[in-house]
N, C-alpha and C positions, 0 to 999 in steps of 0.2 A: 092884324097880321097873322095871329094864331089861326083864326078862322080860315084865312086864305090858304095857309099852309096845309091845314087839315083837308080842306076841299080839294086841293091839288092831289094829296095822297089818296083821297077817296076815289077821285076820278081815275088815277093810275091803277089802283087796285081793281076797280070795276072793269077797266079796259083789259088788263092783263090776266087777271085771275077769275073774274066774275064773282068776286067776294066784296061785301060791303064792310069796311073796318068798324062801322058803328056797332056791329054785332059782336065784336071781339073786345075783350077787356085789356088786351095788351098787344104790342107788335109781335111778340113771340107767338101768341095764339094765332094771329093772322098768318104769320109765316108758316107755321106748322100746318094749318088748314090748307093754305095755298099749295104747299108741297104735296100733301095727300091728294088733293083734288086734281092737280095738274098731272100727277103720275098715276092716278087711279090705284092708290095703295090701300089695302085692307090690313091693318096691323094685327099681329098676333100678340095677345097679352101673355104675361108671364104665367098666369094661372095659379100662382101661389103667393099669398100675401107675405109670407116669410121671405121669399126670394126678393120681393120688392123692397122690404125693410132692409134686407142685407145690402142691396145696392144703395139705398138712400142713406144708410148709416155712414157711408164713406164718401159722401159728397164733400169736396174740398174746394176752397176758393177764397180769394182775398188774402194773398200772402202778406203776413205781417213783417215789417222790416224797420230798421233804423237807418235812415239815409244820412249821408254826409252833407254838411252845409257847404263844403268847399272841396273841390277836386281840381288838380292841376296836372295836365299832361306834360310829359317830358319826351319830346320827339325831335330828331335831327332836322326835320323839315321846318322847324321853327327856331332858327338860330338865335333869335333875340332872347328866348326863354330856355333854350336847351342847356342842360347841365350834363356834360359827359361823365362826370363822376357818379351820377345816379343812374339807376336802371331805366331803360327806355319804356315809356308807357304811353298809351293812347286812351282817348275817351270816345268810343264809337257810339253812334246813335242808330239804333236798329228798330225796324218796324216790320212786322210780318202781317201782310194783308190777307183778307178772305179766309181767316181761320175757321169760321163757321162753315163756309162752303167746303173746305177741305175735310173737316171733321164729319160732315154729314153725307159725303158722297157714298160711303159704305157704312151701314149701321146695323145693329142687332135686329133681327127680323122674326125668326121662328126657331123651332127645334131647340128650345132651352132644356138642358139636362145636366145633372151633376155627374161627374166622373166617379167611377167606383174607387174603392180603396186601392185595388190593384192597378187601375189606370193612373191614379195619382202617383203611386210609387214608381211607375215606369215613365211618367211624364218627363219629357226633355225639351226645354225651351229651344235648343239649337235645331230641333227637328221641325219647328213651326216656322213657316215663312209668311211674310206680310201679305202676300197675294193669295193666301189660302182662303177657301170658302168657309172655314170654321175659325172662330175666335174664342178666346178664353179670358176669364177674369179669375184671379187667384187670391186666396187668403192664406197668408203665411207669416212667419216670424223673420224679420229682417234685422240686421245689425250693421252699423257703420264702423268699420275697422278704425282703430286709433291712428293707423298710418294714413288715413284719409282726412283726418280732422283739419289739418293745416290747409290742405288742398281745397276742401269744401267749406272752409270757415265762413265765407261770405254767403254761401248758398247751399246749406245741407240738403241732400236729396231726400226724397220720400217725405214730403210735408204731411203734417197731421192736423186734424181739427181737434184741439185740446181745450180744456178749460184753462183760461189764462192765469187764474190764481191757483196754480198747483203748489205743491209743498215747497219747492225752491223759491217761489215768489212770496209765499207767506213768511218764510224766514227773513227775506229782505224787508218785507213790510214791518216786521217786528224790530229788525235792526235799526231801521231809519225812522221808526215811529210814523209809518204811513197808515192812512185809513184803509181798513179792509173792506173793499167794495164788493159788490156782487160778482159772482163768477160769470164768465162770458165765453161763448163759443163763436163769436162773430168772425174773428180772423183766424187764419191758418198759420200755425207756428212751425218753424223749422228747428229741430234739435238733433243732437247726436245720440239721443237716448235710444234704446232698443225699440223696435217697432213690432209690438205684439199684435197678432191677428190683423195684420195690415192687408187691406184689400186693394188690389190694383190691376190694371190692364196688363196683359202679358208682355206687350211691347215696352211699356214703362218699366216693368220688372227686368226685362232683358237689358234695358239701358242702364238701370241701377247696378246690375251685376257687372256689366262691362266697365263701370266706373268705380269699382271697389267695394260695393256693398256685399254683404254676406247673407245668403238665404239659409237659415238654420232649419226650417221646417215648412212644409206645405200642409195646411190643414184641409183645404178642399178647393175644388176647381169647378167653376160653372162654364159649360161650353154652349155655344149657340151658333146659328148660321148667320152669315152676313148677306146683305143685298145692296146693290148699287142703285136701287129704284129711285132714290131722290136725285140721282145724278142729272137726270133730264131737267129737273126743277132748278138745280144749282147752275147748270150750264145756261139755262134760259135767262136767269138773273144776271149771270156774267155777261151774256151777250147784250143785255139792256144797259149795262154799266159802261160798256166800251165807248159808245158815242156820246156819253155825258161830257159836257164842257165846263160845268161848274160844280162846286162841292154840294150845293143844294140838290142838284139833279142826281148826283151820285147817291 
C-alpha cells in the first residue's frame, strides 16, 4: 500500500513539476524546489549569519496548553439543555484551510537592511499598510497590561519559546516534591510576563497593540522587500485541488 501511494505521488510530481521526490529528503524540500522551479526564482540570501541567527532565535511553534476534559454549551437553540439563568455560550469548530498557500504568496525576497536609529525613532506602525512593497520585523519590549489579564486568560498574546523549568516551576517542584527533569524548549508557552527583546512581524505587533499590549521600546527593525513570485505556484496547486473528489487526491 505504501509503495503504491509513493509511486502515485512520484508520478504526479514528475508530471506537474518535473521533479523526482526520491531526490528530496522531505515533502517540504520537494515543495520548495517545485515552487522555485515553476516560478523561475533566484533567491537572495541574507548575506549575514548574524541576521539569520536573529531570525532563527525567535522561531515559535507548538503552543503548550492545558485542555478541558469536558465543555458544555448553553445556547437557546438547544431547549433541552439550555439554562436561562446562566450566560449563553457556544462551542464553535473552526478550521482555516490553505494557510501555507496564503503565507507564501508574498514572502521576503531581497533588499534586507537595518533601519538607522533615527528611522527607528520615527517608525510608526500606523503608516505601514499590508499591501506595501516593504515589510518589517521588529525587536522590542512588550508588556501585557494587568487590565488585559482576565480577557486574555485563556490565550495570552505574544507566545514565547522558553525553558519550561523556569524559576516559578522550580518552586512548584520543590513544594510538591516533584523530580527536577531536564529543561526543555520543545513547546511554546504563553505567559503574562514582560516580553524582553521580543522579535515579531510588524502585522503581528500591530494586532497585539490593538488588543491591549504595550510597546515600551523598539530596539531595532529589519526591513526587506516582498515579492509575490510564488503566487503562480500556489495558484497552480490550488487549481489542481479543485477537481479532486477524494481526500487522498487532495
